[in-house]
Kinemage of the C-alpha trace (Angstrom):
@kinemage 1
@onewidth
@group {chain A} dominant
@subgroup {mainchain}
@vectorlist {calphas} color= white
{ca met a 1} P 25.081 -47.587 96.059
{ca ser a 2} L 26.393 -51.133 95.545
{ca pro a 3} L 28.381 -51.939 92.410
{ca asp a 4} L 26.783 -53.867 89.569
{ca trp a 5} L 28.226 -57.360 88.926
{ca asp a 6} L 29.291 -56.378 85.406
{ca gly a 7} L 31.101 -53.363 86.817
{ca leu a 8} L 33.363 -55.516 88.995
{ca pro a 9} L 36.804 -56.463 87.691
{ca asp a 10} L 37.003 -59.964 86.208
{ca asp a 11} L 39.394 -61.218 88.885
{ca leu a 12} L 37.031 -60.080 91.641
{ca gln a 13} L 34.079 -61.711 89.872
{ca leu a 14} L 36.056 -64.956 89.748
{ca val a 15} L 36.945 -64.789 93.448
{ca leu a 16} L 33.337 -64.083 94.429
{ca ala a 17} L 31.973 -66.827 92.168
{ca arg a 18} L 34.436 -69.387 93.549
{ca glu a 19} L 33.564 -68.471 97.127
{ca ala a 20} L 29.845 -68.719 96.361
{ca met a 21} L 30.375 -72.178 94.845
{ca arg a 22} L 32.493 -73.256 97.820
{ca arg a 23} L 29.805 -72.155 100.235
{ca ala a 24} L 27.086 -73.837 98.183
{ca ala a 25} L 29.066 -77.081 98.118
{ca glu a 26} L 29.587 -76.956 101.886
{ca thr a 27} L 25.867 -76.285 102.424
{ca ile a 28} L 24.930 -79.294 100.275
{ca ala a 29} L 27.454 -81.498 102.068
{ca cys a 30} L 26.211 -80.417 105.506
{ca gln a 31} L 22.597 -81.028 104.524
{ca ala a 32} L 23.480 -84.508 103.225
{ca glu a 33} L 25.212 -85.341 106.518
{ca ala a 34} L 22.300 -83.977 108.560
{ca leu a 35} L 19.862 -86.074 106.537
{ca ala a 36} L 22.046 -89.157 107.048
{ca gly a 37} L 21.982 -88.503 110.788
{ca glu a 38} L 18.189 -88.193 110.783
{ca ile a 39} L 17.914 -91.542 109.037
{ca glu a 40} L 20.275 -93.171 111.542
{ca val a 41} L 18.315 -91.967 114.588
{ca gly a 42} L 15.030 -93.086 113.065
{ca gly a 43} L 13.609 -89.707 112.117
{ca leu a 44} L 13.244 -90.875 108.518
{ca ala a 45} L 12.837 -94.334 106.993
{ca asp a 46} L 16.164 -95.986 106.184
{ca arg a 47} L 16.292 -97.074 102.576
{ca gly a 48} L 20.070 -97.363 102.393
{ca gly a 49} L 20.558 -93.625 102.389
{ca pro a 50} L 23.013 -92.687 105.163
{ca glu a 51} L 26.151 -94.021 103.500
{ca ala a 52} L 25.083 -92.740 100.094
{ca leu a 53} L 24.504 -89.291 101.574
{ca arg a 54} L 27.907 -89.321 103.268
{ca leu a 55} L 29.466 -90.318 99.955
{ca leu a 56} L 27.648 -87.417 98.291
{ca ala a 57} L 28.951 -85.061 100.990
{ca ala a 58} L 32.518 -86.276 100.457
{ca val a 59} L 32.293 -85.973 96.664
{ca val a 60} L 30.814 -82.462 96.870
{ca arg a 61} L 33.546 -81.348 99.269
{ca leu a 62} L 36.262 -82.932 97.139
{ca ser a 63} L 35.011 -81.271 93.979
{ca ala a 64} L 34.842 -77.899 95.751
{ca arg a 65} L 38.564 -77.850 96.525
{ca asp a 66} L 40.530 -75.132 94.789
{ca thr a 67} L 43.247 -77.620 93.859
{ca leu a 68} L 41.060 -79.272 91.238
{ca val a 69} L 40.975 -77.806 87.773
{ca pro a 70} L 37.500 -77.005 86.459
{ca cys a 71} L 36.443 -79.308 83.668
{ca gly a 72} L 34.396 -78.464 80.618
{ca ser a 73} L 34.070 -75.175 78.866
{ca ala a 74} L 31.612 -72.339 78.698
């Protein structure tokens, strides 16, 4: 039987949540780069998107680094 999320220690919940966010950020960044590549090879109409998508990928990766302090409050 797998443990319930609420039954996990807080530090483990934090580690798992951070890893999930890191993976989600990397997935978004990879998809943005793949879409930029499709635009460049003519698979999709170019409306100025490739560089914007690469910028999005860089920003997502930068914000996913553990060295940055989370902002806001919950």
